[in-house]
C-alpha positions as CSV (number, residue, x, y, z in Angstrom):
1,M,-57.3,78.9,-26.1
2,R,-58.8,79.2,-29.6
3,F,-57.3,78.7,-33.1
4,R,-58.0,81.2,-35.7
5,R,-60.1,79.7,-38.5
6,T,-58.9,80.0,-42.1
7,D,-61.4,81.5,-44.5
8,D,-62.1,80.2,-48.0
9,S,-59.9,82.7,-49.8
10,E,-56.9,81.7,-47.5
11,L,-57.7,78.1,-48.2
12,S,-57.6,78.8,-52.0
13,K,-54.2,80.5,-51.7
14,L,-52.9,77.6,-49.5
15,N,-54.1,75.1,-52.0
16,E,-52.2,76.9,-54.7
17,D,-49.1,77.0,-52.6
18,A,-49.5,73.3,-52.1
19,S,-49.7,72.7,-55.8
20,Q,-46.6,74.7,-56.5
21,T,-44.6,72.8,-53.8
22,D,-46.1,69.4,-54.6
23,G,-47.2,69.3,-51.0
24,V,-50.2,67.7,-49.0
25,L,-51.9,70.5,-47.1
26,Q,-53.9,69.8,-43.9
27,P,-54.7,73.3,-42.8
28,Y,-56.1,72.7,-39.3
29,P,-53.8,71.0,-36.8
30,L,-56.8,70.6,-34.3
31,K,-60.4,69.8,-34.6
32,A,-62.7,69.6,-31.5
33,V,-66.5,68.6,-31.6
34,Y,-69.1,67.1,-29.4
35,A,-70.0,63.4,-29.6
36,R,-72.6,62.6,-32.3
37,E,-71.7,65.7,-34.3
38,T,-70.4,65.6,-37.9
39,V,-66.8,66.7,-38.5
40,T,-64.9,67.4,-41.8
41,L,-61.0,66.8,-41.8
42,E,-59.6,68.9,-44.8
43,C,-57.1,67.7,-47.1
44,F,-55.7,69.6,-50.1
45,P,-53.3,67.5,-52.2
46,S,-51.6,68.9,-55.3
47,K,-54.1,69.3,-58.1
48,D,-52.2,66.9,-60.3
49,E,-52.0,64.3,-57.6
50,T,-55.5,63.0,-57.0
51,E,-55.2,59.4,-58.2
52,N,-54.1,57.5,-55.0
53,I,-54.9,59.3,-51.7
54,Y,-55.1,57.6,-48.3
55,W,-56.3,58.4,-44.9
56,Y,-54.6,57.0,-41.8
57,K,-55.7,57.1,-38.1
58,L,-53.0,57.1,-35.4
59,I,-53.7,56.6,-31.8
60,I,-50.6,57.3,-29.6
61,G,-49.1,54.0,-28.6
62,Q,-50.6,52.0,-31.5
63,K,-49.7,51.3,-35.0
64,P,-51.2,53.6,-37.8
65,Q,-54.5,52.3,-39.1
66,L,-55.5,52.7,-42.8
67,I,-59.0,53.8,-42.7
68,A,-59.7,54.9,-46.3
69,S,-58.3,54.9,-49.9
70,S,-59.5,57.2,-52.6
71,H,-58.7,56.7,-56.4
72,K,-59.4,59.1,-59.2
73,Y,-61.7,56.8,-61.2
74,S,-63.4,54.7,-58.5
75,E,-65.4,55.1,-55.3
76,P,-63.5,55.4,-51.9
77,F,-62.9,52.2,-50.1
78,F,-63.0,52.1,-46.3
79,F,-61.0,49.6,-44.2
80,I,-62.8,49.9,-40.9
81,F,-65.8,48.5,-39.0
82,N,-69.0,50.6,-39.2
83,S,-67.7,52.6,-42.2
84,T,-71.2,54.0,-42.9
85,R,-70.1,57.0,-40.6
86,F,-67.3,57.8,-42.9
87,K,-67.4,59.5,-46.3
88,I,-64.8,61.0,-48.7
89,K,-65.5,64.3,-50.5
90,K,-63.1,64.5,-53.4
91,D,-62.6,67.0,-56.2
92,V,-59.6,68.5,-58.0
93,G,-57.1,69.5,-55.2
94,I,-59.6,68.3,-52.5
95,N,-59.9,65.1,-50.6
96,H,-61.8,65.6,-47.3
97,L,-62.5,62.9,-44.8
98,I,-66.2,63.4,-43.2
99,I,-67.1,61.6,-40.1
100,S,-70.7,61.6,-38.8
101,E,-72.2,60.6,-35.5
102,T,-68.8,61.0,-33.9
103,E,-67.7,58.8,-31.0
104,T,-65.1,59.3,-28.3
105,S,-63.1,56.4,-29.9
106,D,-62.7,58.6,-32.9
107,T,-60.3,60.8,-30.9
108,A,-56.9,60.4,-32.7
109,M,-54.4,62.0,-35.3
110,Y,-55.6,61.7,-38.9
111,Y,-53.0,61.9,-41.7
112,C,-53.9,62.4,-45.4
113,G,-51.3,60.8,-47.8
114,V,-50.5,60.8,-51.5
115,R,-49.0,57.7,-53.0
116,R,-46.0,58.4,-55.2
117,D,-43.4,56.2,-57.0
118,F,-41.0,56.4,-54.2
119,G,-43.5,56.1,-51.4
120,T,-46.3,58.0,-49.6
121,V,-46.2,61.7,-48.8
122,F,-48.2,62.9,-45.8
123,G,-49.7,66.1,-44.7
124,A,-48.9,67.6,-41.2
125,G,-52.0,65.7,-39.7
126,V,-55.0,66.9,-37.7
127,F,-55.7,66.0,-34.1
128,L,-59.4,65.2,-33.7
129,T,-60.8,65.2,-30.2
130,I,-64.4,64.2,-29.4
131,N,-65.9,65.9,-26.2
132,G,-68.0,63.4,-24.5
133,G,-70.1,66.2,-23.0
134,Q,-69.2,65.1,-19.4
135,S,-68.5,68.1,-17.1
136,N,-65.2,68.1,-15.1
137,S,-63.3,70.4,-13.0
138,K,-60.0,69.6,-14.7
139,T,-57.6,72.4,-15.6
140,V,-54.2,72.5,-17.3
141,V,-51.7,74.9,-15.8
142,Q,-48.4,75.7,-17.5
143,Q,-45.5,77.3,-15.7
144,P,-43.5,80.2,-17.3
145,V,-39.9,79.7,-18.2
146,S,-37.2,81.5,-16.2
147,D,-36.3,84.8,-17.7
148,P,-34.0,85.4,-19.6
149,V,-33.5,82.4,-21.8
150,R,-30.7,82.8,-24.2
151,P,-29.7,80.9,-27.4
152,G,-28.0,77.6,-26.4
153,D,-29.8,77.4,-23.1
154,S,-31.9,74.4,-22.0
155,V,-35.3,74.6,-20.6
156,T,-38.0,72.2,-19.4
157,L,-41.7,73.1,-20.2
158,Q,-44.1,71.7,-17.7
159,C,-47.9,71.5,-17.6
160,T,-50.0,70.2,-14.7
161,V,-53.3,68.6,-14.9
162,D,-55.1,69.5,-11.6
163,S,-58.3,68.0,-10.6
164,E,-60.2,66.1,-7.9
165,T,-59.8,62.9,-9.8
166,C,-56.9,62.5,-12.2
167,A,-57.2,58.7,-12.7
168,G,-56.9,57.0,-16.0
169,E,-54.5,57.3,-18.9
170,H,-53.9,60.7,-20.5
171,S,-52.7,61.5,-24.0
172,V,-50.6,64.6,-24.0
173,Y,-49.9,66.7,-27.0
174,W,-47.5,69.8,-27.4
175,F,-48.3,72.5,-29.9
176,R,-46.0,75.4,-30.8
177,H,-47.4,78.7,-32.3
178,G,-44.3,80.4,-33.9
179,S,-44.2,84.1,-34.6
180,G,-45.7,85.1,-37.9
181,E,-47.5,81.6,-38.2
182,S,-51.4,81.7,-38.5
183,L,-51.8,78.3,-36.9
184,P,-50.0,76.3,-34.3
185,G,-48.2,73.0,-35.2
186,L,-48.0,69.7,-33.3
187,I,-44.5,69.2,-32.2
188,Y,-44.5,66.3,-29.6
189,T,-46.8,63.8,-28.0
190,H,-46.9,61.6,-24.8
191,G,-49.0,58.5,-25.2
192,N,-51.1,57.0,-22.5
193,R,-49.2,58.4,-19.5
194,R,-50.0,57.5,-15.9
195,D,-46.5,57.3,-14.4
196,E,-46.2,61.1,-14.0
197,C,-49.2,61.5,-11.6
198,E,-48.6,62.5,-8.1
199,K,-50.5,60.9,-5.1
200,S,-52.1,63.0,-2.3
201,P,-50.2,62.9,1.0
202,E,-53.2,61.4,2.7
203,A,-53.1,57.6,2.4
204,G,-55.9,56.1,0.3
205,S,-56.9,59.4,-1.4
206,P,-57.1,59.6,-5.1
207,T,-54.5,61.0,-7.5
208,H,-54.8,64.8,-7.6
209,G,-52.3,66.0,-10.1
210,C,-50.2,65.0,-13.1
211,V,-47.2,66.7,-14.3
212,Y,-45.9,66.4,-17.9
213,S,-42.5,67.8,-19.1
214,L,-41.1,68.7,-22.5
215,P,-37.3,69.3,-22.3
216,K,-35.9,71.7,-24.9
217,R,-32.2,71.8,-25.4
218,N,-29.8,74.0,-27.2
219,L,-32.5,76.7,-28.0
220,S,-32.2,78.6,-31.2
221,R,-34.2,81.4,-33.0
222,S,-36.4,78.7,-34.7
223,D,-37.7,77.6,-31.3
224,A,-39.2,80.9,-30.4
225,G,-43.0,81.0,-30.0
226,I,-45.8,80.1,-27.6
227,Y,-46.0,76.4,-26.4
228,Y,-49.4,74.9,-25.6
229,C,-49.8,71.7,-23.6
230,A,-53.1,69.8,-24.6
231,V,-54.3,66.7,-22.4
232,A,-56.8,64.4,-24.0
233,T,-58.8,62.5,-21.2
234,C,-62.3,61.1,-20.5
235,G,-63.4,62.1,-24.1
236,D,-62.3,65.8,-23.5
237,I,-59.2,67.8,-24.5
238,L,-57.9,70.5,-22.2
239,F,-55.5,73.2,-23.1
240,G,-53.0,75.0,-21.0
241,N,-52.6,78.8,-20.8
242,G,-49.4,78.6,-22.9
243,T,-45.6,79.2,-22.2
244,Q,-43.8,81.8,-24.3
245,Y,-40.1,81.6,-25.2
246,K,-38.7,84.8,-26.8
247,H,-35.5,84.6,-28.7
248,V,-32.9,86.9,-27.4
249,S,-29.7,87.1,-29.6
250,K,-26.3,87.9,-28.1
251,L,-26.3,91.2,-30.2
252,H,-29.6,92.2,-28.5
253,E,-28.1,91.4,-25.1
254,K,-25.0,93.6,-25.9
255,I,-27.2,96.5,-27.1
256,K,-29.4,96.1,-24.1
257,G,-26.3,96.2,-21.9
258,H,-25.1,99.3,-23.5
259,V,-28.5,101.0,-23.3
260,N,-28.5,100.3,-19.5
261,K,-25.1,101.7,-19.1
262,M,-26.1,104.8,-21.1
263,Q,-29.2,105.1,-19.0
264,Q,-27.1,104.8,-15.8
265,Y,-24.6,107.3,-17.1
266,K,-27.3,109.8,-17.9
267,L,-28.8,109.2,-14.4
268,N,-25.4,109.7,-12.8
269,T,-24.8,112.9,-14.9
270,L,-28.2,114.3,-13.9
271,N,-27.4,113.5,-10.3
272,F,-24.0,115.2,-10.5
273,N,-25.6,118.3,-12.3
274,A,-28.2,118.5,-9.4
275,I,-25.4,118.4,-6.8
276,I,-23.4,121.0,-8.7
277,Y,-26.4,123.2,-9.0
278,K,-27.2,122.8,-5.3
279,F,-23.7,123.8,-4.2
280,S,-23.6,126.7,-6.7
281,N,-26.7,128.1,-5.1
282,I,-25.2,127.7,-1.6
283,Y,-22.0,129.2,-2.8
284,A,-23.8,132.2,-4.4
285,K,-25.8,132.6,-1.1
286,I,-22.6,132.7,1.0
287,L,-20.8,135.1,-1.5
288,Y,-24.0,137.5,-1.4
289,S,-23.9,137.4,2.4
290,E,-20.2,138.2,2.6
291,L,-20.6,141.1,0.2
292,F,-23.6,142.4,2.1
293,L,-21.8,142.3,5.4
294,R,-18.6,143.9,3.9
295,F,-20.5,146.9,2.4
296,N,-22.7,147.4,5.4
297,F,-19.8,147.7,7.9
298,I,-17.6,149.9,5.9
């Protein structure tokens, strides 16, 4: 699957919206590049909040790591080893983290935060995945949910990583693309999972599949959308084909039921009319035959 890129005019509008709501905008939930490439992680803080901005790196299962701080009147400071690969591009309403010569170890969630009097306000984050360039035969398959699914129901979304070798730890991410939204958003993560991998029936054979589940309970209108499963493994990220949940209201169910009844009534009426028409033709033929015989034998 692919995410639609946002052009400069859209980013300008989003930046204005962030200023109006005092938000921190990270417009792309996902970035995927090959190893040794340069990547820019965008952050658009409010235009009047550029004094204290921080970048954090979060690897699932580990504590957040402060990697950079940026202040209005000083050069950015980096808290990581080999920081020469990292740069901050800052301007009014802009604070982008640039990583050059990317490595597979750079795969993580990155959060841009603004320090305020009461604490730090973060953006939604961006998941950066570095493709190591190794070819593999892994695929991610998502099963459709049972139909229909009504409000208040519970479902379990599943995705399966199928490959000849499924060994090692996986980081699993779930994204939801809601109706009317231009970009999917990260909703859930599984960190370093190996316990859900199924062994082949043959003794001594390697693991051949891993199943990951996302339970959704008491579904409502806000849960509608397409859910994508993404599995990060061996320096690659693999996306599933998506599972769609459509919100069906009780009113819609009633209307649909009435429409089905009306269609059935119409069908029954047509069948009844056809039967009447058929018998009327037969009756007319019988009546014509009787009249013909009567007048011919008088």
